[in-house]
N, C-alpha and C positions, 0 to 999 in steps of 0.2 A: 633783307638781312638786317637792317637797321631797325626796322619796326619790330622784328622778332626779338632783338636785343631788349627793347623796352618792355615787351610783353613777358619774357622770361624773368627779367629782373624784377618786374612787379609781382609776379606769382611766386618766385622764390622769397621775395620779401614777405609776402603775405603768409606763406606757409611757416614762416619763422618768426613771426611778429614778436613773439614774447623773448625769443633770444636776442633779436635786434634792440629791443628796449633795454634789456639788461646790459648788453654791450655798450649801448649809448650812455647809460648811467656811469659806467666806467670812464668813457670819455669826458663827461662833464665834470667828474670829480678831478681828473687829471688836468684839465683846462684851467683849474683854478691856480695850479703851480706857475705857469709862465705868465698868466694875465691878471690875477689877482694878488699874488704874493709880491711880485716885483714892486708895485707902487708902494706897498706897505713898508718893505724893506728899503726903500729909497731914502728914508729919514736916517738910515744908518750909513749911507753912502752909495755910490754908483756901483761899486765892485759887488756887493752883496745882492743887489737888485739885478745887475747883469747876470751874475752867476745863477740865481733862481730862474731867471728866463731861459737860460741856456739848457739847465737841468730839466727844467718844465718840457722844453720842446723835445728834448732826447727821450724823456719819459713817454710822451705822446707817441713818438716814432716806435718806440719799443712795444708799446701796447698796440699800435696800428699794425705792427708786423704780425703779432699773434692773432688779432682779430681777422686779418686778410687771410690767414690760414683757415680760420673758421668759416669765412665766407666763401673761400674756395671749395670747402667740403659742401656748402650749400649749393653753389653753382653746379657742381657735380652730382646732384641729387642724392646727397648724403645728409645725415642728420646729426651734426656734431653736438656734443653736450659740453656743458661747462667744465666738466672733468678734464676735458682734453686741452683745455686753454693753456695750462701750465706746460704740457708737452709741447705745444706749438710755440709758447714763449721761448722755451729752452732751445728749440730748434731755429727760431728766426732771430734771435736777439743780436748776434753779431752783425749780420747784414742790415738790420734795422738801425742799429747804432751808427754804423758808418754811414748809411743814407741820411739819417737825421743829422750827423755831424756835416755832411756835404751841404745839406739845406741851411744850417746855421751859418756855415762859412759864406755861403751865397748871400744870405741876408746881411751879414756883416759887410761884405764887399759893397753891396748896394747902398747901405747906410753911410758908407765912408765915400765912395766913388761918386754917387750922384751929387752930393753937395759940392765936392771938389771941382769936378768938371763943369757943373753948372755955373759955378763962380768965376770960371776962366773967360766967359764970354768971347770965345774965339772959335775958329774953325775946328782947330784941334779939339777943343772941349765938346763941340757939337757932335763931330764924328765919334769921339769916344762914348758920348751918351747914347748915340743911335746904336753903336755896336753893342753896348752893355744891354741896352733895352731888348734888341732882337735875340741876342744870346739867352737872355733871361726868359723870353717867350718860348724859344726852342727848347731850353732845358725843362721848362715847366711841362710843356706838351709831352716831350720824351719821358720825363720822370713819372708820368701817369702809369706807364707800364712797369715800373720797378717792382712793386709788390706783386702784380700778376705773374711777371717773369720768374720772380723768387719762389712763388708758391706752385707754379704749373710747369715750369720748364727747367730751371738751372739754380744751383746754390753757389756758383762761383761769382764772387762779386764783380770782378773785371768783365766777365762775360755778360752779366746781367747789364751792366752800365753800357756796353758796347751795343747790345741787342735793344736796349731802350731806344737808341737813336735809329738803329736798322729798322725795327718795327714802325717807328714814327714816320720816317721818310717813305717806307713801303706802303703806308696807310694813313697819309696825311688827313685826307677828308674825314675818315672814320675817327682819327684822334680828336680832331676839332669837335667832332659830333659828341664824343665821350666827355671832352671838357665842357661843352655847352650843357649837356645832360647833368654833369656834376654840379655845375653852377645853378642850374634850376633846382635840383635836389637840396642844394644848400640854402637857398631862398626859402623853398617850402619848410625846411626845418625850423626856420624862425617861428612859424606858426605853432609849433608843439614844443617850443624850448629845446630843440635838437634832440628830442626823444624819438621822433619819427619823421622822416627816415634817418636824419642824423648822419654822423660820420660813418656809422656802420653801413647804413644804406648806400652811401657814396662808394665805399670799398667793395660792397657787393656789385654795384653797377660796373666797376673796373673789372672785377673778376669775370662776371658774365660776359662782357664784351670782349675780353681777351680769349676766353674759352671758345666762344663761337668763332673769333677771328683765327684761332689755331687750326680750325678745320681747313682753312684756305691752304695753310702750310702742309698739312698732311696730304692734301690733294695734289699740290704741286710736286711734293716728294715722289709720289707715285705716278705722276703724269708731268715730267719735267719739260716736255716739248709743247704743252699747251701754251695758249696765249694768256698771260697773267691777268689780263683785264677781262677775260671771260671766265669767271668762276661760276660753276653751276650750283649756286647758293640753294635752289630749291630742293636739289636731291641731297645736298650736304647736310641740310638742316632737318631732314626728314625724321631721324631719330629723335632729335631735340624736341621737334614739334610734337611727336607722339608722346614722348614723356611729359611734356607740359600739359598736353591734351587741350580740349576745348571746355571752357568755363563760362559761367554766367556770374553776373554780380550777385544775383539771388543765391546761387549755389555756394559762392564764397562767403556770404554772411550767414546764410541758413542752410549749411550742407546737409541737414537732416531732412529738408524738404524736397531735395532732388530725387 
């Protein structure tokens, strides 16, 4: 199942290459707000610089929410157009804004808490640092499912946050796999100045991984008595494998020669 996640993501990405590039250009333009504007505004004081950073992060999350809806369509074998982007933005902005706010608050806590507890040089400070570190790791891994849950399952914010942790603890190994895959895609993106696969490609990776993982829960819903560790992935993935099909590198680059 893990190998097919890689395969499907790659082919979905390849089939929508132009769309991915266009959406990544949007990400690059927005990244200037939290990372290039604050240093310039710092000459006018800390407050304008901090405000521009927070606003920039929130704008990135608003954009990511709409892009996630676009990538969800791709993962479900549909072909979304740029005209649908505004519709997805209107649909996703409340949850995306709250998610971005949570991330900003978490970053603020880390920036304040780590220096404070590190300066204590005591058992209490060490324990606090360890707890903050591991909570941050757990939150990061669980939060990978936020946008996939929002686009594919639920629109209720409380339920989404709860399910983020439920899905993570039920699929810990797969979640780590998704995180490692996202890290690899992030590193590869440096080679193309984040045009390919870029942040859009990473969001597609999460959407595909979660789409395929949902097959497990559909199966368990209809077979509640089975062993949760014995999921028949070969049969569950049959339809997706047929949709993706068998392809060759030559056929992908020169389809008219196949």
